[in-house]
SETI-90767 format. One record per residue (C-alpha): residue in one letter; chain; z, x, y negated. Coordinates in steps of 0.25 Angstrom, whole numbers, padded with zeros to 4 digits, always signed. Example, Ala and Ser with C-alpha at 12.3 -4.5 7.8 and 13.67 -1.06 7.14 Angstrom:
REM residues 2
aa: a, ch: A, c3: +0031, c1: +0049, c2: +0018
aa: s, ch: A, c3: +0029, c1: +0055, c2: +0004
//
This chain:
REM residues 319
aa: x, ch: A, c3: +0027, c1: -0123, c2: -0074
aa: x, ch: A, c3: +0035, c1: -0115, c2: -0063
aa: x, ch: A, c3: +0032, c1: -0101, c2: -0061
aa: x, ch: A, c3: +0038, c1: -0089, c2: -0053
aa: x, ch: A, c3: +0030, c1: -0078, c2: -0059
aa: x, ch: A, c3: +0026, c1: -0076, c2: -0074
aa: x, ch: A, c3: +0021, c1: -0087, c2: -0084
aa: x, ch: A, c3: +0006, c1: -0089, c2: -0084
aa: x, ch: A, c3: +0005, c1: -0082, c2: -0098
aa: x, ch: A, c3: +0012, c1: -0070, c2: -0093
aa: x, ch: A, c3: +0003, c1: -0070, c2: -0080
aa: x, ch: A, c3: -0010, c1: -0070, c2: -0088
aa: x, ch: A, c3: -0006, c1: -0058, c2: -0096
aa: x, ch: A, c3: +0000, c1: -0050, c2: -0084
aa: x, ch: A, c3: -0008, c1: -0038, c2: -0082
aa: x, ch: A, c3: +0001, c1: -0027, c2: -0076
aa: x, ch: A, c3: -0004, c1: -0012, c2: -0075
aa: x, ch: A, c3: -0012, c1: -0009, c2: -0063
aa: x, ch: A, c3: -0006, c1: -0001, c2: -0052
aa: x, ch: A, c3: -0018, c1: +0006, c2: -0048
aa: x, ch: A, c3: -0016, c1: +0020, c2: -0043
aa: x, ch: A, c3: -0024, c1: +0032, c2: -0049
aa: x, ch: A, c3: -0033, c1: +0032, c2: -0036
aa: x, ch: A, c3: -0034, c1: +0017, c2: -0035
aa: x, ch: A, c3: -0049, c1: +0016, c2: -0038
aa: x, ch: A, c3: -0052, c1: +0029, c2: -0030
aa: x, ch: A, c3: -0045, c1: +0023, c2: -0018
aa: x, ch: A, c3: -0053, c1: +0010, c2: -0018
aa: x, ch: A, c3: -0066, c1: +0017, c2: -0020
aa: x, ch: A, c3: -0063, c1: +0026, c2: -0009
aa: x, ch: A, c3: -0059, c1: +0015, c2: +0000
aa: x, ch: A, c3: -0071, c1: +0006, c2: -0003
aa: x, ch: A, c3: -0080, c1: +0018, c2: -0001
aa: x, ch: A, c3: -0074, c1: +0021, c2: +0013
aa: x, ch: A, c3: -0075, c1: +0006, c2: +0016
aa: x, ch: A, c3: -0090, c1: +0006, c2: +0013
aa: x, ch: A, c3: -0093, c1: +0016, c2: +0023
aa: x, ch: A, c3: -0088, c1: +0007, c2: +0034
aa: x, ch: A, c3: -0099, c1: -0001, c2: +0041
aa: x, ch: A, c3: -0097, c1: -0015, c2: +0038
aa: x, ch: A, c3: -0103, c1: -0020, c2: +0051
aa: x, ch: A, c3: -0104, c1: -0035, c2: +0047
aa: x, ch: A, c3: -0104, c1: -0045, c2: +0058
aa: x, ch: A, c3: -0107, c1: -0060, c2: +0058
aa: x, ch: A, c3: -0104, c1: -0069, c2: +0070
aa: x, ch: A, c3: -0109, c1: -0084, c2: +0068
aa: x, ch: A, c3: -0099, c1: -0094, c2: +0070
aa: x, ch: A, c3: -0101, c1: -0109, c2: +0074
aa: x, ch: A, c3: -0093, c1: -0118, c2: +0064
aa: x, ch: A, c3: -0095, c1: -0133, c2: +0061
aa: x, ch: A, c3: -0100, c1: -0131, c2: +0047
aa: x, ch: A, c3: -0114, c1: -0135, c2: +0043
aa: x, ch: A, c3: -0123, c1: -0126, c2: +0034
aa: x, ch: A, c3: -0115, c1: -0114, c2: +0036
aa: x, ch: A, c3: -0116, c1: -0101, c2: +0044
aa: x, ch: A, c3: -0102, c1: -0096, c2: +0048
aa: x, ch: A, c3: -0099, c1: -0083, c2: +0055
aa: x, ch: A, c3: -0088, c1: -0073, c2: +0059
aa: x, ch: A, c3: -0090, c1: -0061, c2: +0051
aa: x, ch: A, c3: -0084, c1: -0047, c2: +0051
aa: x, ch: A, c3: -0086, c1: -0033, c2: +0045
aa: x, ch: A, c3: -0079, c1: -0020, c2: +0046
aa: x, ch: A, c3: -0068, c1: -0017, c2: +0036
aa: x, ch: A, c3: -0059, c1: -0006, c2: +0033
aa: x, ch: A, c3: -0053, c1: +0003, c2: +0043
aa: x, ch: A, c3: -0060, c1: -0003, c2: +0055
aa: x, ch: A, c3: -0056, c1: -0018, c2: +0052
aa: x, ch: A, c3: -0066, c1: -0029, c2: +0056
aa: x, ch: A, c3: -0065, c1: -0039, c2: +0045
aa: x, ch: A, c3: -0067, c1: -0053, c2: +0051
aa: x, ch: A, c3: -0073, c1: -0065, c2: +0042
aa: x, ch: A, c3: -0079, c1: -0078, c2: +0042
aa: x, ch: A, c3: -0093, c1: -0079, c2: +0035
aa: x, ch: A, c3: -0099, c1: -0092, c2: +0031
aa: x, ch: A, c3: -0112, c1: -0095, c2: +0023
aa: x, ch: A, c3: -0122, c1: -0106, c2: +0021
aa: x, ch: A, c3: -0131, c1: -0107, c2: +0033
aa: x, ch: A, c3: -0144, c1: -0108, c2: +0025
aa: x, ch: A, c3: -0152, c1: -0095, c2: +0022
aa: x, ch: A, c3: -0149, c1: -0090, c2: +0009
aa: x, ch: A, c3: -0141, c1: -0080, c2: +0000
aa: x, ch: A, c3: -0127, c1: -0084, c2: -0003
aa: x, ch: A, c3: -0115, c1: -0080, c2: -0012
aa: x, ch: A, c3: -0104, c1: -0075, c2: -0004
aa: x, ch: A, c3: -0089, c1: -0076, c2: -0005
aa: x, ch: A, c3: -0078, c1: -0068, c2: +0003
aa: x, ch: A, c3: -0065, c1: -0074, c2: +0006
aa: x, ch: A, c3: -0052, c1: -0066, c2: +0008
aa: x, ch: A, c3: -0040, c1: -0073, c2: +0014
aa: x, ch: A, c3: -0025, c1: -0073, c2: +0011
aa: x, ch: A, c3: -0014, c1: -0064, c2: +0016
aa: x, ch: A, c3: -0011, c1: -0066, c2: +0031
aa: x, ch: A, c3: -0024, c1: -0075, c2: +0032
aa: x, ch: A, c3: -0038, c1: -0074, c2: +0038
aa: x, ch: A, c3: -0052, c1: -0077, c2: +0035
aa: x, ch: A, c3: -0049, c1: -0091, c2: +0036
aa: x, ch: A, c3: -0056, c1: -0103, c2: +0043
aa: x, ch: A, c3: -0071, c1: -0105, c2: +0042
aa: x, ch: A, c3: -0068, c1: -0119, c2: +0037
aa: x, ch: A, c3: -0061, c1: -0113, c2: +0024
aa: x, ch: A, c3: -0074, c1: -0108, c2: +0019
aa: x, ch: A, c3: -0084, c1: -0118, c2: +0023
aa: x, ch: A, c3: -0084, c1: -0124, c2: +0008
aa: x, ch: A, c3: -0088, c1: -0110, c2: +0002
aa: x, ch: A, c3: -0099, c1: -0108, c2: +0012
aa: x, ch: A, c3: -0104, c1: -0122, c2: +0010
aa: x, ch: A, c3: -0105, c1: -0119, c2: -0005
aa: x, ch: A, c3: -0115, c1: -0108, c2: -0002
aa: x, ch: A, c3: -0107, c1: -0096, c2: -0001
aa: x, ch: A, c3: -0106, c1: -0086, c2: +0011
aa: x, ch: A, c3: -0092, c1: -0084, c2: +0014
aa: x, ch: A, c3: -0085, c1: -0072, c2: +0020
aa: x, ch: A, c3: -0070, c1: -0074, c2: +0024
aa: x, ch: A, c3: -0063, c1: -0061, c2: +0027
aa: x, ch: A, c3: -0051, c1: -0058, c2: +0036
aa: x, ch: A, c3: -0041, c1: -0048, c2: +0031
aa: x, ch: A, c3: -0038, c1: -0037, c2: +0041
aa: x, ch: A, c3: -0026, c1: -0039, c2: +0050
aa: x, ch: A, c3: -0021, c1: -0053, c2: +0044
aa: x, ch: A, c3: -0023, c1: -0066, c2: +0051
aa: x, ch: A, c3: -0037, c1: -0066, c2: +0054
aa: x, ch: A, c3: -0047, c1: -0058, c2: +0064
aa: x, ch: A, c3: -0048, c1: -0045, c2: +0056
aa: x, ch: A, c3: -0039, c1: -0034, c2: +0062
aa: x, ch: A, c3: -0033, c1: -0023, c2: +0054
aa: x, ch: A, c3: -0036, c1: -0010, c2: +0062
aa: x, ch: A, c3: -0029, c1: -0001, c2: +0052
aa: x, ch: A, c3: -0017, c1: +0007, c2: +0057
aa: x, ch: A, c3: -0007, c1: +0007, c2: +0046
aa: x, ch: A, c3: +0002, c1: +0019, c2: +0044
aa: x, ch: A, c3: +0016, c1: +0012, c2: +0044
aa: x, ch: A, c3: +0023, c1: -0001, c2: +0046
aa: x, ch: A, c3: +0022, c1: -0013, c2: +0036
aa: x, ch: A, c3: +0029, c1: -0026, c2: +0033
aa: x, ch: A, c3: +0025, c1: -0039, c2: +0039
aa: x, ch: A, c3: +0010, c1: -0043, c2: +0034
aa: x, ch: A, c3: +0000, c1: -0034, c2: +0029
aa: x, ch: A, c3: +0005, c1: -0030, c2: +0015
aa: x, ch: A, c3: +0011, c1: -0017, c2: +0019
aa: x, ch: A, c3: +0002, c1: -0012, c2: +0030
aa: x, ch: A, c3: -0001, c1: +0002, c2: +0026
aa: x, ch: A, c3: +0006, c1: +0001, c2: +0013
aa: x, ch: A, c3: +0010, c1: +0016, c2: +0013
aa: x, ch: A, c3: -0004, c1: +0020, c2: +0008
aa: x, ch: A, c3: -0015, c1: +0014, c2: +0001
aa: x, ch: A, c3: -0025, c1: +0020, c2: +0011
aa: x, ch: A, c3: -0018, c1: +0013, c2: +0023
aa: x, ch: A, c3: -0014, c1: +0000, c2: +0016
aa: x, ch: A, c3: -0018, c1: -0013, c2: +0022
aa: x, ch: A, c3: -0025, c1: -0019, c2: +0010
aa: x, ch: A, c3: -0035, c1: -0007, c2: +0009
aa: x, ch: A, c3: -0042, c1: -0012, c2: +0022
aa: x, ch: A, c3: -0041, c1: -0027, c2: +0017
aa: x, ch: A, c3: -0047, c1: -0024, c2: +0004
aa: x, ch: A, c3: -0058, c1: -0016, c2: +0010
aa: x, ch: A, c3: -0061, c1: -0026, c2: +0020
aa: x, ch: A, c3: -0062, c1: -0037, c2: +0009
aa: x, ch: A, c3: -0072, c1: -0028, c2: +0001
aa: x, ch: A, c3: -0080, c1: -0027, c2: +0013
aa: x, ch: A, c3: -0082, c1: -0042, c2: +0014
aa: x, ch: A, c3: -0091, c1: -0040, c2: +0002
aa: x, ch: A, c3: -0099, c1: -0030, c2: +0011
aa: x, ch: A, c3: -0100, c1: -0040, c2: +0022
aa: x, ch: A, c3: -0105, c1: -0051, c2: +0012
aa: x, ch: A, c3: -0116, c1: -0041, c2: +0007
aa: x, ch: A, c3: -0120, c1: -0038, c2: +0021
aa: x, ch: A, c3: -0125, c1: -0053, c2: +0023
aa: x, ch: A, c3: -0139, c1: -0055, c2: +0019
aa: x, ch: A, c3: -0136, c1: -0070, c2: +0014
aa: x, ch: A, c3: -0126, c1: -0065, c2: +0004
aa: x, ch: A, c3: -0129, c1: -0063, c2: -0011
aa: x, ch: A, c3: -0122, c1: -0050, c2: -0014
aa: x, ch: A, c3: -0121, c1: -0053, c2: -0028
aa: x, ch: A, c3: -0113, c1: -0066, c2: -0025
aa: x, ch: A, c3: -0101, c1: -0062, c2: -0017
aa: x, ch: A, c3: -0087, c1: -0067, c2: -0021
aa: x, ch: A, c3: -0073, c1: -0065, c2: -0016
aa: x, ch: A, c3: -0061, c1: -0074, c2: -0015
aa: x, ch: A, c3: -0048, c1: -0076, c2: -0008
aa: x, ch: A, c3: -0034, c1: -0082, c2: -0009
aa: x, ch: A, c3: -0021, c1: -0074, c2: -0010
aa: x, ch: A, c3: -0023, c1: -0061, c2: -0002
aa: x, ch: A, c3: -0038, c1: -0065, c2: -0002
aa: x, ch: A, c3: -0037, c1: -0067, c2: -0017
aa: x, ch: A, c3: -0032, c1: -0053, c2: -0019
aa: x, ch: A, c3: -0043, c1: -0048, c2: -0010
aa: x, ch: A, c3: -0053, c1: -0055, c2: -0018
aa: x, ch: A, c3: -0048, c1: -0048, c2: -0031
aa: x, ch: A, c3: -0047, c1: -0034, c2: -0023
aa: x, ch: A, c3: -0061, c1: -0035, c2: -0018
aa: x, ch: A, c3: -0067, c1: -0039, c2: -0032
aa: x, ch: A, c3: -0059, c1: -0027, c2: -0037
aa: x, ch: A, c3: -0064, c1: -0017, c2: -0027
aa: x, ch: A, c3: -0079, c1: -0022, c2: -0026
aa: x, ch: A, c3: -0089, c1: -0026, c2: -0037
aa: x, ch: A, c3: -0097, c1: -0035, c2: -0027
aa: x, ch: A, c3: -0089, c1: -0049, c2: -0028
aa: x, ch: A, c3: -0096, c1: -0058, c2: -0038
aa: x, ch: A, c3: -0083, c1: -0066, c2: -0040
aa: x, ch: A, c3: -0069, c1: -0065, c2: -0035
aa: x, ch: A, c3: -0060, c1: -0078, c2: -0033
aa: x, ch: A, c3: -0045, c1: -0074, c2: -0030
aa: x, ch: A, c3: -0035, c1: -0084, c2: -0028
aa: x, ch: A, c3: -0020, c1: -0081, c2: -0029
aa: x, ch: A, c3: -0022, c1: -0067, c2: -0026
aa: x, ch: A, c3: -0013, c1: -0058, c2: -0018
aa: x, ch: A, c3: -0012, c1: -0043, c2: -0018
aa: x, ch: A, c3: -0010, c1: -0042, c2: -0033
aa: x, ch: A, c3: +0000, c1: -0034, c2: -0041
aa: x, ch: A, c3: +0010, c1: -0030, c2: -0029
aa: x, ch: A, c3: +0021, c1: -0025, c2: -0038
aa: x, ch: A, c3: +0021, c1: -0038, c2: -0046
aa: x, ch: A, c3: +0020, c1: -0047, c2: -0033
aa: x, ch: A, c3: +0033, c1: -0040, c2: -0027
aa: x, ch: A, c3: +0040, c1: -0043, c2: -0040
aa: x, ch: A, c3: +0037, c1: -0057, c2: -0040
aa: x, ch: A, c3: +0036, c1: -0062, c2: -0026
aa: x, ch: A, c3: +0042, c1: -0060, c2: -0012
aa: x, ch: A, c3: +0032, c1: -0069, c2: -0005
aa: x, ch: A, c3: +0023, c1: -0065, c2: +0006
aa: x, ch: A, c3: +0015, c1: -0057, c2: +0007
aa: x, ch: A, c3: +0020, c1: -0048, c2: -0005
aa: x, ch: A, c3: +0034, c1: -0048, c2: +0002
aa: x, ch: A, c3: +0028, c1: -0039, c2: +0013
aa: x, ch: A, c3: +0028, c1: -0028, c2: +0002
aa: x, ch: A, c3: +0042, c1: -0032, c2: -0001
aa: x, ch: A, c3: +0047, c1: -0031, c2: +0013
aa: x, ch: A, c3: +0040, c1: -0018, c2: +0015
aa: x, ch: A, c3: +0046, c1: -0012, c2: +0002
aa: x, ch: A, c3: +0060, c1: -0017, c2: +0006
aa: x, ch: A, c3: +0059, c1: -0010, c2: +0020
aa: x, ch: A, c3: +0052, c1: +0003, c2: +0014
aa: x, ch: A, c3: +0061, c1: +0007, c2: +0002
aa: x, ch: A, c3: +0055, c1: +0017, c2: -0007
aa: x, ch: A, c3: +0040, c1: +0014, c2: -0004
aa: x, ch: A, c3: +0038, c1: +0005, c2: -0016
aa: x, ch: A, c3: +0030, c1: +0015, c2: -0024
aa: x, ch: A, c3: +0021, c1: +0018, c2: -0013
aa: x, ch: A, c3: +0019, c1: +0004, c2: -0008
aa: x, ch: A, c3: +0015, c1: -0001, c2: -0022
aa: x, ch: A, c3: +0006, c1: +0011, c2: -0024
aa: x, ch: A, c3: -0001, c1: +0007, c2: -0011
aa: x, ch: A, c3: -0002, c1: -0007, c2: -0015
aa: x, ch: A, c3: -0008, c1: -0003, c2: -0029
aa: x, ch: A, c3: -0021, c1: +0000, c2: -0022
aa: x, ch: A, c3: -0022, c1: -0014, c2: -0017
aa: x, ch: A, c3: -0017, c1: -0022, c2: -0028
aa: x, ch: A, c3: -0027, c1: -0032, c2: -0033
aa: x, ch: A, c3: -0022, c1: -0030, c2: -0047
aa: x, ch: A, c3: -0027, c1: -0016, c2: -0047
aa: x, ch: A, c3: -0041, c1: -0020, c2: -0042
aa: x, ch: A, c3: -0042, c1: -0032, c2: -0052
aa: x, ch: A, c3: -0048, c1: -0023, c2: -0064
aa: x, ch: A, c3: -0060, c1: -0020, c2: -0055
aa: x, ch: A, c3: -0064, c1: -0034, c2: -0052
aa: x, ch: A, c3: -0078, c1: -0036, c2: -0058
aa: x, ch: A, c3: -0081, c1: -0050, c2: -0054
aa: x, ch: A, c3: -0077, c1: -0064, c2: -0059
aa: x, ch: A, c3: -0064, c1: -0067, c2: -0053
aa: x, ch: A, c3: -0056, c1: -0080, c2: -0051
aa: x, ch: A, c3: -0041, c1: -0079, c2: -0048
aa: x, ch: A, c3: -0031, c1: -0090, c2: -0045
aa: x, ch: A, c3: -0016, c1: -0090, c2: -0046
aa: x, ch: A, c3: -0004, c1: -0099, c2: -0044
aa: x, ch: A, c3: +0008, c1: -0098, c2: -0053
aa: x, ch: A, c3: +0017, c1: -0102, c2: -0042
aa: x, ch: A, c3: +0011, c1: -0092, c2: -0032
aa: x, ch: A, c3: +0023, c1: -0084, c2: -0026
aa: x, ch: A, c3: +0014, c1: -0077, c2: -0016
aa: x, ch: A, c3: +0004, c1: -0071, c2: -0026
aa: x, ch: A, c3: +0012, c1: -0072, c2: -0039
aa: x, ch: A, c3: +0004, c1: -0075, c2: -0051
aa: x, ch: A, c3: +0007, c1: -0062, c2: -0058
aa: x, ch: A, c3: +0001, c1: -0054, c2: -0047
aa: x, ch: A, c3: -0012, c1: -0062, c2: -0048
aa: x, ch: A, c3: -0013, c1: -0061, c2: -0063
aa: x, ch: A, c3: -0010, c1: -0046, c2: -0062
aa: x, ch: A, c3: -0023, c1: -0045, c2: -0055
aa: x, ch: A, c3: -0031, c1: -0055, c2: -0062
aa: x, ch: A, c3: -0027, c1: -0050, c2: -0076
aa: x, ch: A, c3: -0033, c1: -0036, c2: -0072
aa: x, ch: A, c3: -0047, c1: -0042, c2: -0069
aa: x, ch: A, c3: -0055, c1: -0038, c2: -0082
aa: x, ch: A, c3: -0059, c1: -0052, c2: -0087
aa: x, ch: A, c3: -0067, c1: -0045, c2: -0098
aa: x, ch: A, c3: -0077, c1: -0041, c2: -0087
aa: x, ch: A, c3: -0076, c1: -0052, c2: -0077
aa: x, ch: A, c3: -0073, c1: -0067, c2: -0077
aa: x, ch: A, c3: -0060, c1: -0070, c2: -0072
aa: x, ch: A, c3: -0051, c1: -0082, c2: -0071
aa: x, ch: A, c3: -0037, c1: -0085, c2: -0065
aa: x, ch: A, c3: -0034, c1: -0099, c2: -0061
aa: x, ch: A, c3: -0019, c1: -0102, c2: -0063
aa: x, ch: A, c3: -0012, c1: -0113, c2: -0055
aa: x, ch: A, c3: +0001, c1: -0115, c2: -0062
aa: x, ch: A, c3: +0007, c1: -0122, c2: -0049
aa: x, ch: A, c3: -0001, c1: -0114, c2: -0039
aa: x, ch: A, c3: +0005, c1: -0107, c2: -0028
aa: x, ch: A, c3: -0002, c1: -0097, c2: -0018
aa: x, ch: A, c3: -0014, c1: -0106, c2: -0015
aa: x, ch: A, c3: -0027, c1: -0110, c2: -0020
aa: x, ch: A, c3: -0029, c1: -0124, c2: -0025
aa: x, ch: A, c3: -0042, c1: -0133, c2: -0025
aa: x, ch: A, c3: -0045, c1: -0130, c2: -0039
aa: x, ch: A, c3: -0045, c1: -0115, c2: -0037
aa: x, ch: A, c3: -0055, c1: -0117, c2: -0025
aa: x, ch: A, c3: -0064, c1: -0125, c2: -0034
aa: x, ch: A, c3: -0063, c1: -0114, c2: -0045
aa: x, ch: A, c3: -0067, c1: -0104, c2: -0034
aa: x, ch: A, c3: -0079, c1: -0112, c2: -0030
aa: x, ch: A, c3: -0083, c1: -0112, c2: -0045
aa: x, ch: A, c3: -0082, c1: -0097, c2: -0047
aa: x, ch: A, c3: -0089, c1: -0095, c2: -0034
aa: x, ch: A, c3: -0101, c1: -0104, c2: -0038
aa: x, ch: A, c3: -0101, c1: -0097, c2: -0052
aa: x, ch: A, c3: -0102, c1: -0083, c2: -0047
aa: x, ch: A, c3: -0108, c1: -0083, c2: -0033
aa: x, ch: A, c3: -0118, c1: -0094, c2: -0034
aa: x, ch: A, c3: -0131, c1: -0092, c2: -0043
//
């Protein structure tokens, strides 16, 4: 089997030391406490769409630092109480097309698809950053944990749970989170920051173990960090200190819900060792966890994994 990272037996045992700073927990507790003081102001605007049996709407809510987070919201049209699934998208993407989520809504889930601030969707990023950055979003505000781009993204994604709980048709005890790539990383981050998700389904997750990622790959988006460090010699230590607060590996031990992860052993964008470094820090003695390994998989989700996600959603979100 061709590989570019480590053999599978090495990956399964790979559990590097966490890079948490001493105030890691306090930082996130204070950040989420501050976010909880922001009025959510959830809004729903029904949208016409040629799909029978579903109610479809534009949705929005207030995120971090003045952002207005834009979403699609789909649910069965019949009155009832439904399980919910929040979808987070890949890097440089957006909340996606309504069509992409019809299958999930048709299976009886209320679906919220979330735009990441400032990327390729309708959610703007009103934050003013203290310095310049490399192309993309990976180095926005990277000189400080307080100003770093992903602080706002993580908070926005957690507040998607608040939106779901604000809806009377949602069963608060049955809300799941899922996503691919950046969305996979955000899925694990939200599950590590908040105890409300009933299940987390993360595919080929990004944002895991930044030091290892930069040792293994020069592919986009991680190469944005390489470009920044190349043009800012001497900032390595401070950059990795900032990133440590937003490294999904450091949040993984906090995950308290059943978690499904997928990884492709030929994935050069999110290398297998970075995925396993986060997965292996989820405490399998306390929660069910499973990693689906695709020996010839690249940075994509195959049909078999979509079927597995449907099974996990049915197991944990449907009574």
